[in-house]
N, C-alpha and C positions, 0 to 999 in steps of 0.2 A: 580714807583712801588706802587701798592696799599697795604696799611697796613691791617693786619688781626687782628681784635680785639679778645680778649679772649673769648667773647661770640660766635663769628663766629667759632673759633677753637673748642669749645665744641660742637657746632651744627654739624660740619663736623665729629668729632670723634664719636659722638653718632650715626649719620647716618651710618658711616662705621661699627661700632660695630653691629648695628642692621642688616645690610646687611650680615655680617658674621654669625650671630646667627640664622637668619630666617630659613634657610634650616633645621637645627638641631631641632629647636623648632617645625616646622611644621611636622616633622617626628614623634616626640614624642607625639604629640597631635592628630594624625590621628585616633586613636582608633583601628587600626588594626596592624598586624605584618608588619614589613618593607619588608620582603622578604618571600619566602616560607620556613621559618625556623621553622620546627615542633619541638615541645617540646619533649625533650628526657626524658622518664619516669625514667631513671637512674640518672638524674641530682639531685643534693642535694636538691634543693627547691621542685622539683616534688616528690621525695621520702618522704620528710618531710610532704607533704600534701597528700600523698597516691595517686597521680595522676596515672591513667591508661588510655590507649587509648580506651578501651571498658569497659563499666560498669560491664560486666560479669566477669571481672578479679578482682573485688574488693573482698577483704577478709573481710567478715562481722564481724568476731571475732576481727580483728584488728581495723576496722573502723565501730563500732556499729551505728554510725550516718547515715550510708548509708541506703537509702530506695529505693525499686524498683521504677523505673520511673525517678530517678534523673540522668540527663545527662548534659553535658556542654551546649547543645543547649537550654535547658530551665532554665539555671542559670542566675541570675541577673548580674553576672560579665562578661558574654560572650559579645563580641563586633563584629560588622561587620555583614556579611550575615549569619544569623543563620540557613539557610537551606543548606549552603555549607558543604562539608566534613570536612574542617578545618577552624577555625575562631580564631580571637584574643580573648585574655582574660586579664582583668585588673590585675589579680594576677601574670601572667607571661608576662610582657611587652616584645614586640619584638619577641614573640614566638606564634605559632599557636597550638591550642588544637583540638583534634578530636571531631566531632559532638556528637558521642556516648561516649565520655570520661567522667571521673568523678574525683573529688578530694574532700578532706575534707572541702574545703572552699566553697562548693556549697551552694548557697542561692536561695530560691524560687523567681522566676521572679515576679515582681509586676504587677498586672493588669490582 
């Protein structure tokens, strides 16, 4: 019977741990929502940031920072296909936001 050194044991354990974590890590770093899970404007985080599916629904008195032309598709935080109707957002991981949506975290896209 072959003996297993402590070093070999740690190599096996490390490789096994990596194999278990790899699918979860790759899902988190993909930059897009995992499923077609659209952001609910009534969720606590969406309400706190004033998210709406269409910019015309923004209350300018409540969100004075809003300016005409600000939409999710031209925000620095948008991820994925920016021409699609729904896209990922780094503020709402795992959720998709509307192309013409808006929230108070909007940042002008660089470039």
